[in-house]
OpenMM code with the backbone's topology and positions (N, CA, C; nanometers):
from openmm import Vec3, app, unit

residues = "MET LYS THR THR ILE THR ILE ALA ALA LEU ALA VAL THR ALA THR LEU SER LEU PHE SER PHE ALA GLY ALA ALA GLU PHE PRO THR ALA GLU GLU THR TYR GLN ASP VAL GLU ALA THR LEU GLY VAL LEU PRO SER HIS VAL LYS ALA TYR PRO PRO SER ALA VAL ALA GLY ALA TRP ALA MET THR LYS GLY LEU LEU PHE ASP GLU SER ASN VAL LEU GLU PRO LYS VAL LYS ALA LEU ILE ASN LEU ALA VAL ALA ALA GLN ILE PRO CYS GLN TYR CYS ILE TRP LEU GLU THR LYS THR ALA LYS GLY SER GLY ALA THR ASP ALA GLU VAL ALA GLU ALA VAL ALA GLN ALA ALA TYR VAL ARG HIS TRP SER THR VAL LEU ASN GLY MET GLN ILE ASP PHE ALA THR PHE LYS SER GLU PHE GLY GLY ASP".split()
positions = [
    Vec3(3.5603, 1.1659, -0.9216),
    Vec3(3.4218, 1.1484, -0.9617),
    Vec3(3.3398, 1.0927, -0.8452),
    Vec3(3.3960, 0.9904, -0.7774),
    Vec3(3.3252, 0.9298, -0.6653),
    Vec3(3.3035, 1.0327, -0.5545),
    Vec3(3.4028, 1.1176, -0.5307),
    Vec3(3.3913, 1.2216, -0.4282),
    Vec3(3.2814, 1.3202, -0.4643),
    Vec3(3.2739, 1.3572, -0.5929),
    Vec3(3.1711, 1.4512, -0.6384),
    Vec3(3.0318, 1.3931, -0.6179),
    Vec3(3.0155, 1.2659, -0.6530),
    Vec3(2.8852, 1.2003, -0.6362),
    Vec3(2.8491, 1.1920, -0.4882),
    Vec3(2.9470, 1.1577, -0.4048),
    Vec3(2.9225, 1.1489, -0.2604),
    Vec3(2.8814, 1.2841, -0.2036),
    Vec3(2.9512, 1.3897, -0.2433),
    Vec3(2.9176, 1.5246, -0.1958),
    Vec3(2.7783, 1.5637, -0.2423),
    Vec3(2.7465, 1.5337, -0.3691),
    Vec3(2.6139, 1.5663, -0.4218),
    Vec3(2.5057, 1.4907, -0.3458),
    Vec3(2.5306, 1.3627, -0.3172),
    Vec3(2.4328, 1.2823, -0.2433),
    Vec3(2.4115, 1.3375, -0.1034),
    Vec3(2.5192, 1.3771, -0.0382),
    Vec3(2.5075, 1.4353, 0.0960),
    Vec3(2.4319, 1.5678, 0.0923),
    Vec3(2.4573, 1.6477, -0.0099),
    Vec3(2.3882, 1.7764, -0.0225),
    Vec3(2.2387, 1.7557, -0.0415),
    Vec3(2.2027, 1.6597, -0.1261),
    Vec3(2.0610, 1.6306, -0.1488),
    Vec3(1.9969, 1.5801, -0.0206),
    Vec3(2.0641, 1.4894, 0.0487),
    Vec3(2.0115, 1.4355, 0.1743),
    Vec3(1.9907, 1.5460, 0.2770),
    Vec3(2.0883, 1.6340, 0.2896),
    Vec3(2.0772, 1.7444, 0.3858),
    Vec3(1.9621, 1.8368, 0.3496),
    Vec3(1.9489, 1.8668, 0.2207),
    Vec3(1.8411, 1.9553, 0.1758),
    Vec3(1.7052, 1.8926, 0.2027),
    Vec3(1.6910, 1.7644, 0.1682),
    Vec3(1.5636, 1.6967, 0.1920),
    Vec3(1.5325, 1.6890, 0.3401),
    Vec3(1.6335, 1.6681, 0.4220),
    Vec3(1.6123, 1.6632, 0.5666),
    Vec3(1.5605, 1.7960, 0.6182),
    Vec3(1.6172, 1.9053, 0.5686),
    Vec3(1.5704, 2.0377, 0.6108),
    Vec3(1.4252, 2.0584, 0.5724),
    Vec3(1.3910, 2.0189, 0.4475),
    Vec3(1.2526, 2.0342, 0.4038),
    Vec3(1.1603, 1.9451, 0.4851),
    Vec3(1.2054, 1.8241, 0.5168),
    Vec3(1.1231, 1.7320, 0.5945),
    Vec3(1.0934, 1.7884, 0.7321),
    Vec3(1.1970, 1.8415, 0.8005),
    Vec3(1.1753, 1.8973, 0.9335),
    Vec3(1.0884, 2.0216, 0.9272),
    Vec3(1.1125, 2.1069, 0.8285),
    Vec3(1.0338, 2.2298, 0.8160),
    Vec3(0.8892, 2.1957, 0.7839),
    Vec3(0.8700, 2.0997, 0.6930),
    Vec3(0.7353, 2.0631, 0.6533),
    Vec3(0.6591, 1.9915, 0.7627),
    Vec3(0.7302, 1.9098, 0.8409),
    Vec3(0.6642, 1.8326, 0.9460),
    Vec3(0.5972, 1.9237, 1.0474),
    Vec3(0.6583, 2.0366, 1.0774),
    Vec3(0.6017, 2.1291, 1.1757),
    Vec3(0.4758, 2.1964, 1.1228),
    Vec3(0.4613, 2.2013, 0.9921),
    Vec3(0.3474, 2.2697, 0.9321),
    Vec3(0.2269, 2.1785, 0.9105),
    Vec3(0.2449, 2.0480, 0.9187),
    Vec3(0.1354, 1.9561, 0.8943),
    Vec3(0.0397, 1.9527, 1.0123),
    Vec3(-0.0889, 1.9320, 0.9843),
    Vec3(-0.1852, 1.9165, 1.0937),
    Vec3(-0.1638, 1.7830, 1.1645),
    Vec3(-0.2279, 1.7681, 1.2782),
    Vec3(-0.2201, 1.6419, 1.3517),
    Vec3(-0.2977, 1.5350, 1.2754),
    Vec3(-0.2793, 1.4109, 1.3163),
    Vec3(-0.3532, 1.3015, 1.2536),
    Vec3(-0.5034, 1.3230, 1.2707),
    Vec3(-0.5459, 1.3645, 1.3896),
    Vec3(-0.6889, 1.3860, 1.4149),
    Vec3(-0.7446, 1.4969, 1.3259),
    Vec3(-0.6706, 1.6052, 1.3111),
    Vec3(-0.7139, 1.7146, 1.2222),
    Vec3(-0.7203, 1.6664, 1.0772),
    Vec3(-0.6269, 1.5813, 1.0413),
    Vec3(-0.6254, 1.5259, 0.9058),
    Vec3(-0.7476, 1.4385, 0.8830),
    Vec3(-0.7797, 1.3526, 0.9799),
    Vec3(-0.8979, 1.2667, 0.9675),
    Vec3(-1.0240, 1.3514, 0.9483),
    Vec3(-1.0340, 1.4600, 1.0227),
    Vec3(-1.1501, 1.5490, 1.0104),
    Vec3(-1.1566, 1.6114, 0.8712),
    Vec3(-1.0415, 1.6508, 0.8169),
    Vec3(-1.0379, 1.7106, 0.6835),
    Vec3(-1.0732, 1.6084, 0.5762),
    Vec3(-1.0225, 1.4868, 0.5913),
    Vec3(-1.0553, 1.3802, 0.4963),
    Vec3(-1.2058, 1.3578, 0.4941),
    Vec3(-1.2652, 1.3451, 0.6122),
    Vec3(-1.4091, 1.3200, 0.6205),
    Vec3(-1.4890, 1.4376, 0.5662),
    Vec3(-1.4456, 1.5590, 0.5943),
    Vec3(-1.5153, 1.6774, 0.5428),
    Vec3(-1.5056, 1.6841, 0.3903),
    Vec3(-1.3939, 1.6417, 0.3356),
    Vec3(-1.3727, 1.6478, 0.1909),
    Vec3(-1.4432, 1.5350, 0.1179),
    Vec3(-1.4314, 1.4128, 0.1699),
    Vec3(-1.4846, 1.2952, 0.1013),
    Vec3(-1.6229, 1.2530, 0.1484),
    Vec3(-1.6634, 1.3004, 0.2658),
    Vec3(-1.7904, 1.2570, 0.3221),
    Vec3(-1.7787, 1.1267, 0.3987),
    Vec3(-1.6585, 1.0743, 0.4095),
    Vec3(-1.6318, 0.9492, 0.4805),
    Vec3(-1.4841, 0.9495, 0.5195),
    Vec3(-1.4531, 0.8806, 0.6273),
    Vec3(-1.3134, 0.8589, 0.6644),
    Vec3(-1.2820, 0.7135, 0.6295),
    Vec3(-1.2219, 0.6898, 0.5127),
    Vec3(-1.1971, 0.5524, 0.4683),
    Vec3(-1.1050, 0.4761, 0.5638),
    Vec3(-1.1289, 0.3463, 0.5737),
    Vec3(-1.0510, 0.2626, 0.6651),
    Vec3(-0.9026, 0.2613, 0.6298),
    Vec3(-0.8698, 0.2734, 0.5020),
    Vec3(-0.7274, 0.2706, 0.4665),
    Vec3(-0.6552, 0.3976, 0.5115),
    Vec3(-0.7284, 0.5066, 0.5258),
    Vec3(-0.6680, 0.6297, 0.5780),
    Vec3(-0.6442, 0.6133, 0.7281),
    Vec3(-0.7426, 0.5555, 0.7974),
    Vec3(-0.7273, 0.5327, 0.9416),
    Vec3(-0.6158, 0.4324, 0.9709),
    Vec3(-0.5915, 0.3385, 0.8789),
    Vec3(-0.4883, 0.2370, 0.8983),
    Vec3(-0.3480, 0.2899, 0.8681),
    Vec3(-0.3398, 0.4038, 0.8001),
    Vec3(-0.2110, 0.4623, 0.7618),
    Vec3(-0.1389, 0.5106, 0.8874),
    Vec3(-0.0075, 0.5041, 0.8931),
    Vec3(0.0640, 0.5501, 1.0128),
    Vec3(0.0293, 0.6949, 1.0477),
    Vec3(-0.0143, 0.7207, 1.1696),
    Vec3(-0.0524, 0.8569, 1.2094),
    Vec3(0.0570, 0.9605, 1.1845),
    Vec3(0.1818, 0.9191, 1.1944),
    Vec3(0.2919, 1.0137, 1.1742),
    Vec3(0.3054, 1.0585, 1.0293),
    Vec3(0.2450, 0.9854, 0.9367),
    Vec3(0.2596, 1.0166, 0.7946),
    Vec3(0.1284, 1.0503, 0.7252),
    Vec3(0.0161, 1.0354, 0.7934),
    Vec3(-0.1131, 1.0517, 0.7276),
    Vec3(-0.1365, 1.1943, 0.6785),
    Vec3(-0.0879, 1.2936, 0.7499),
    Vec3(-0.1083, 1.4326, 0.7068),
    Vec3(-0.0379, 1.4585, 0.5741),
    Vec3(0.0828, 1.4086, 0.5596),
    Vec3(0.1565, 1.4267, 0.4345),
    Vec3(0.0923, 1.3522, 0.3191),
    Vec3(0.0480, 1.2297, 0.3451),
    Vec3(-0.0175, 1.1504, 0.2410),
    Vec3(-0.1474, 1.2168, 0.1963),
    Vec3(-0.2233, 1.2695, 0.2919),
    Vec3(-0.3484, 1.3369, 0.2585),
    Vec3(-0.3217, 1.4679, 0.1845),
    Vec3(-0.2194, 1.5408, 0.2240),
    Vec3(-0.1861, 1.6663, 0.1554),
    Vec3(-0.1552, 1.6393, 0.0082),
    Vec3(-0.0789, 1.5340, -0.0194),
    Vec3(-0.0481, 1.4984, -0.1576),
    Vec3(-0.1758, 1.4600, -0.2326),
    Vec3(-0.2551, 1.3722, -0.1721),
    Vec3(-0.3776, 1.3251, -0.2358),
    Vec3(-0.4735, 1.4399, -0.2629),
    Vec3(-0.4980, 1.5201, -0.1624),
    Vec3(-0.5917, 1.6315, -0.1764),
    Vec3(-0.5422, 1.7315, -0.2807),
    Vec3(-0.4127, 1.7593, -0.2784),
    Vec3(-0.3565, 1.8524, -0.3753),
    Vec3(-0.3710, 1.8025, -0.5180),
    Vec3(-0.3390, 1.6763, -0.5403),
    Vec3(-0.3459, 1.6221, -0.6756),
    Vec3(-0.4889, 1.6038, -0.7250),
    Vec3(-0.5795, 1.5701, -0.6361),
    Vec3(-0.7164, 1.5420, -0.6794),
    Vec3(-0.8092, 1.6625, -0.6781),
    Vec3(-0.7901, 1.7540, -0.5832),
    Vec3(-0.8923, 1.8563, -0.5629),
    Vec3(-0.8473, 2.0005, -0.5799),
    Vec3(-0.7189, 2.0257, -0.5940),
    Vec3(-0.6707, 2.1634, -0.6064),
    Vec3(-0.7177, 2.2220, -0.7394),
    Vec3(-0.7858, 2.3340, -0.7333),
    Vec3(-0.8438, 2.3945, -0.8535),
    Vec3(-0.7396, 2.4513, -0.9489),
    Vec3(-0.6152, 2.4645, -0.9048),
    Vec3(-0.5105, 2.5140, -0.9943),
    Vec3(-0.4512, 2.4027, -1.0811),
    Vec3(-0.4919, 2.2786, -1.0578),
    Vec3(-0.4426, 2.1675, -1.1403),
    Vec3(-0.4879, 2.1857, -1.2844),
    Vec3(-0.4054, 2.1421, -1.3780),
    Vec3(-0.4390, 2.1600, -1.5192),
    Vec3(-0.5149, 2.0418, -1.5786),
    Vec3(-0.5023, 1.9242, -1.5207),
    Vec3(-0.5757, 1.8091, -1.5729),
    Vec3(-0.7173, 1.8067, -1.5170),
    Vec3(-0.8112, 1.7789, -1.6047),
    Vec3(-0.9508, 1.7658, -1.5634),
    Vec3(-0.9679, 1.6360, -1.4835),
    Vec3(-1.0666, 1.6321, -1.3929),
    Vec3(-1.0883, 1.5111, -1.3121),
    Vec3(-1.1045, 1.3833, -1.3949),
    Vec3(-1.1735, 1.3911, -1.5081),
    Vec3(-1.1928, 1.2723, -1.5916),
    Vec3(-1.0592, 1.2208, -1.6439),
    Vec3(-0.9742, 1.3110, -1.6880),
    Vec3(-0.8429, 1.2716, -1.7406),
    Vec3(-0.7590, 1.2083, -1.6301),
    Vec3(-0.7602, 1.2701, -1.5124),
    Vec3(-0.6858, 1.2144, -1.3988),
    Vec3(-0.7342, 1.0732, -1.3666),
    Vec3(-0.8652, 1.0554, -1.3623),
    Vec3(-0.9212, 0.9243, -1.3283),
    Vec3(-0.8849, 0.8200, -1.4338),
    Vec3(-0.8843, 0.8592, -1.5609),
    Vec3(-0.8470, 0.7649, -1.6668),
    Vec3(-0.6985, 0.7281, -1.6586),
    Vec3(-0.6141, 0.8254, -1.6277),
    Vec3(-0.4714, 0.7960, -1.6069),
    Vec3(-0.4558, 0.7023, -1.4875),
    Vec3(-0.5227, 0.7360, -1.3779),
    Vec3(-0.5145, 0.6537, -1.2567),
    Vec3(-0.5629, 0.5115, -1.2829),
    Vec3(-0.6698, 0.4986, -1.3607),
    Vec3(-0.7232, 0.3672, -1.3947),
    Vec3(-0.6217, 0.2875, -1.4760),
    Vec3(-0.5592, 0.3524, -1.5730),
    Vec3(-0.4595, 0.2836, -1.6557),
    Vec3(-0.3440, 0.2326, -1.5699),
    Vec3(-0.2976, 0.3149, -1.4780),
    Vec3(-0.1893, 0.2730, -1.3879),
    Vec3(-0.2378, 0.1597, -1.2978),
    Vec3(-0.3569, 0.1744, -1.2419),
    Vec3(-0.4119, 0.0732, -1.1510),
    Vec3(-0.4267, -0.0619, -1.2201),
    Vec3(-0.4645, -0.0592, -1.3475),
    Vec3(-0.4813, -0.1837, -1.4218),
    Vec3(-0.3482, -0.2561, -1.4389),
    Vec3(-0.2399, -0.1817, -1.4420),
    Vec3(-0.1086, -0.2413, -1.4619),
    Vec3(-0.0401, -0.2822, -1.3327),
    Vec3(-0.0827, -0.2279, -1.2198),
    Vec3(-0.0116, -0.2593, -1.0947),
    Vec3(-0.0276, -0.4076, -1.0588),
    Vec3(-0.1355, -0.4748, -1.0590),
    Vec3(-0.2756, -0.4346, -1.0592),
    Vec3(-0.3271, -0.4133, -0.9164),
    Vec3(-0.4262, -0.3250, -0.9073),
    Vec3(-0.4863, -0.2951, -0.7773),
    Vec3(-0.6381, -0.2956, -0.7934),
    Vec3(-0.7041, -0.3988, -0.7415),
    Vec3(-0.8494, -0.4085, -0.7582),
    Vec3(-0.9230, -0.2929, -0.6917),
    Vec3(-0.8715, -0.2443, -0.5805),
    Vec3(-0.9344, -0.1320, -0.5110),
    Vec3(-0.9299, -0.0078, -0.5997),
    Vec3(-0.8107, 0.0178, -0.6531),
    Vec3(-0.7903, 0.1362, -0.7369),
    Vec3(-0.8702, 0.1256, -0.8663),
    Vec3(-0.8713, 0.0075, -0.9270),
    Vec3(-0.9462, -0.0115, -1.0515),
    Vec3(-1.0932, 0.0199, -1.0284),
    Vec3(-1.1485, -0.0337, -0.9209),
    Vec3(-1.2902, -0.0091, -0.8914),
    Vec3(-1.3163, 0.1395, -0.8701),
    Vec3(-1.2360, 0.2021, -0.7835),
    Vec3(-1.2590, 0.3422, -0.7495),
    Vec3(-1.2345, 0.4343, -0.8682),
    Vec3(-1.1273, 0.4114, -0.9437),
    Vec3(-1.0963, 0.5008, -1.0556),
    Vec3(-1.1952, 0.4842, -1.1703),
    Vec3(-1.2488, 0.3635, -1.1905),
    Vec3(-1.3543, 0.3448, -1.2905),
    Vec3(-1.4785, 0.4225, -1.2487),
    Vec3(-1.5158, 0.4101, -1.1217),
    Vec3(-1.6311, 0.4838, -1.0682),
    Vec3(-1.6086, 0.6344, -1.0809),
    Vec3(-1.4888, 0.6803, -1.0464),
    Vec3(-1.4563, 0.8228, -1.0531),
    Vec3(-1.4570, 0.8721, -1.1973),
    Vec3(-1.3986, 0.7949, -1.2874),
    Vec3(-1.3946, 0.8345, -1.4286),
    Vec3(-1.5358, 0.8472, -1.4852),
    Vec3(-1.6183, 0.7475, -1.4594),
    Vec3(-1.7561, 0.7520, -1.5099),
    Vec3(-1.8345, 0.8645, -1.4441),
    Vec3(-1.8106, 0.8878, -1.3158),
    Vec3(-1.8755, 0.9985, -1.2460),
    Vec3(-1.8310, 1.1343, -1.2983),
    Vec3(-1.7140, 1.1373, -1.3620),
    Vec3(-1.6620, 1.2614, -1.4203),
    Vec3(-1.6942, 1.2717, -1.5685),
    Vec3(-1.7783, 1.1802, -1.6177),
    Vec3(-1.8246, 1.1890, -1.7556),
    Vec3(-1.7587, 1.0957, -1.8547),
    Vec3(-1.6699, 1.0085, -1.8103),
    Vec3(-1.6048, 0.9154, -1.9028),
    Vec3(-1.7049, 0.8110, -1.9506),
    Vec3(-1.6957, 0.7778, -2.0763),
    Vec3(-1.7817, 0.6744, -2.1337),
    Vec3(-1.7161, 0.5380, -2.1153),
    Vec3(-1.7943, 0.4329, -2.1397),
    Vec3(-1.7381, 0.2979, -2.1346),
    Vec3(-1.6248, 0.2842, -2.2360),
    Vec3(-1.6408, 0.3472, -2.3529),
    Vec3(-1.5373, 0.3413, -2.4567),
    Vec3(-1.4086, 0.4100, -2.4105),
    Vec3(-1.4198, 0.5214, -2.3398),
    Vec3(-1.3008, 0.5907, -2.2884),
    Vec3(-1.2310, 0.5080, -2.1813),
    Vec3(-1.3095, 0.4446, -2.0954),
    Vec3(-1.2524, 0.3577, -1.9922),
    Vec3(-1.1771, 0.2424, -2.0588),
    Vec3(-1.2401, 0.1795, -2.1580),
    Vec3(-1.1767, 0.0675, -2.2284),
    Vec3(-1.0488, 0.1118, -2.2986),
    Vec3(-1.0516, 0.2296, -2.3603),
    Vec3(-0.9328, 0.2780, -2.4309),
    Vec3(-0.8192, 0.3115, -2.3342),
    Vec3(-0.8516, 0.3665, -2.2190),
    Vec3(-0.7480, 0.3967, -2.1192),
    Vec3(-0.6786, 0.2684, -2.0740),
    Vec3(-0.7572, 0.1640, -2.0502),
    Vec3(-0.7001, 0.0363, -2.0081),
    Vec3(-0.6182, -0.0253, -2.1219),
    Vec3(-0.6682, -0.0142, -2.2454),
    Vec3(-0.5943, -0.0664, -2.3608),
    Vec3(-0.4627, 0.0086, -2.3805),
    Vec3(-0.4626, 0.1399, -2.3566),
    Vec3(-0.3390, 0.2183, -2.3672),
    Vec3(-0.2362, 0.1681, -2.2663),
    Vec3(-0.2828, 0.1381, -2.1456),
    Vec3(-0.1919, 0.0860, -2.0433),
    Vec3(-0.1347, -0.0488, -2.0870),
    Vec3(-0.2194, -0.1329, -2.1453),
    Vec3(-0.1738, -0.2641, -2.1920),
    Vec3(-0.0726, -0.2493, -2.3050),
    Vec3(-0.0962, -0.1534, -2.3936),
    Vec3(-0.0052, -0.1266, -2.5052),
    Vec3(0.1333, -0.0871, -2.4534),
    Vec3(0.1381, 0.0054, -2.3589),
    Vec3(0.2660, 0.0499, -2.3033),
    Vec3(0.3344, -0.0660, -2.2306),
    Vec3(0.2579, -0.1411, -2.1529),
    Vec3(0.3147, -0.2544, -2.0786),
    Vec3(0.3712, -0.3589, -2.1746),
    Vec3(0.2986, -0.3855, -2.2838),
    Vec3(0.3429, -0.4843, -2.3827),
    Vec3(0.4793, -0.4473, -2.4398),
    Vec3(0.4880, -0.3261, -2.4946),
    Vec3(0.6131, -0.2864, -2.5591),
    Vec3(0.7247, -0.2649, -2.4581),
    Vec3(0.6925, -0.2246, -2.3386),
    Vec3(0.7936, -0.2131, -2.2336),
    Vec3(0.8533, -0.3500, -2.2032),
    Vec3(0.7683, -0.4508, -2.1984),
    Vec3(0.8149, -0.5872, -2.1750),
    Vec3(0.9077, -0.6324, -2.2869),
    Vec3(0.8687, -0.6057, -2.4109),
    Vec3(0.9511, -0.6438, -2.5260),
    Vec3(1.0852, -0.5705, -2.5234),
    Vec3(1.0801, -0.4383, -2.5088),
    Vec3(1.2023, -0.3575, -2.5117),
    Vec3(1.2987, -0.3953, -2.3998),
    Vec3(1.2471, -0.4076, -2.2787),
    Vec3(1.3328, -0.4406, -2.1648),
    Vec3(1.3777, -0.5863, -2.1671),
    Vec3(1.2858, -0.6758, -2.1969),
    Vec3(1.3190, -0.8183, -2.1987),
    Vec3(1.4208, -0.8542, -2.3053),
    Vec3(1.4140, -0.7861, -2.4180),
    Vec3(1.5085, -0.8129, -2.5263),
    Vec3(1.6317, -0.7228, -2.5179),
    Vec3(1.6352, -0.6383, -2.4153),
    Vec3(1.7479, -0.5485, -2.3896),
    Vec3(1.7866, -0.4676, -2.5135),
    Vec3(1.6859, -0.4072, -2.5751),
    Vec3(1.7088, -0.3209, -2.6912),
    Vec3(1.7916, -0.2012, -2.6469),
    Vec3(1.8928, -0.1673, -2.7249),
    Vec3(1.9797, -0.0551, -2.6909),
    Vec3(1.8995, 0.0750, -2.6876),
    Vec3(1.9081, 0.1457, -2.5744),
    Vec3(1.8280, 0.2670, -2.5549),
    Vec3(1.8682, 0.3781, -2.6514),
    Vec3(1.9963, 0.3969, -2.6740),
    Vec3(2.0424, 0.5015, -2.7666),
    Vec3(1.9917, 0.4740, -2.9077),
    Vec3(1.9951, 0.3482, -2.9494),
    Vec3(1.9433, 0.3114, -3.0815),
    Vec3(1.7937, 0.3387, -3.0888),
    Vec3(1.7228, 0.2977, -2.9861),
    Vec3(1.5778, 0.3209, -2.9813),
    Vec3(1.5458, 0.4692, -2.9963),
    Vec3(1.6150, 0.5531, -2.9180),
    Vec3(1.5907, 0.6978, -2.9250),
    Vec3(1.6217, 0.7513, -3.0639),
    Vec3(1.7295, 0.7071, -3.1256),
    Vec3(1.7650, 0.7585, -3.2587),
    Vec3(1.6631, 0.7156, -3.3633),
    Vec3(1.6049, 0.5974, -3.3466),
    Vec3(1.5037, 0.5496, -3.4412),
    Vec3(1.3770, 0.6352, -3.4384),
    Vec3(1.3525, 0.7005, -3.3255),
    Vec3(1.2330, 0.7826, -3.3111),
    Vec3(1.2646, 0.9314, -3.3052),
    Vec3(1.3803, 0.9702, -3.3565),
    Vec3(1.4139, 1.1117, -3.3677),
    Vec3(1.4629, 1.1767, -3.2409),
    Vec3(1.5101, 1.0975, -3.1462),
    Vec3(1.5610, 1.1549, -3.0215),
    Vec3(1.7065, 1.1936, -3.0333),
    Vec3(1.7551, 1.2594, -2.9307),
    Vec3(1.8962, 1.2977, -2.9335),
    Vec3(1.9805, 1.2064, -2.8484),
] * unit.nanometer
topology = app.Topology()
chain = topology.addChain("A")
for resn in residues:
    res = topology.addResidue(resn, chain)
    for name in ("N", "CA", "C"):
        topology.addAtom(name, app.Element.getBySymbol(name[0]), res)
């Protein structure tokens, strides 16, 4: 069993390494990335400039893809409300401010913003109870119709 796990781990590592090397050659330079960020957002934020130049293209590709790709299925308002809920739980004052602004700019009402934050608090509350009291996961799943 240990040998199988070790082989599987090595296979995953090798595969990820191949993708990393292949992908790295396809990414734009840091300077090209900065230009794209500014063209997309209208500003080059200081946190993007502070990000390691060797990784900024990948970080921007992920961000741009998740936020702006038209093939995404979630609407911008929904994404911003999800992001706000997560930000409230981390907590990240920068993210909370920006995601609230983004959500409202995408049409979210004050009530929707409040409910998104309350949903995050609800999940955090019960997660704390379940984990802190070490409730058996199999029992929990069976109580809610899981397999």
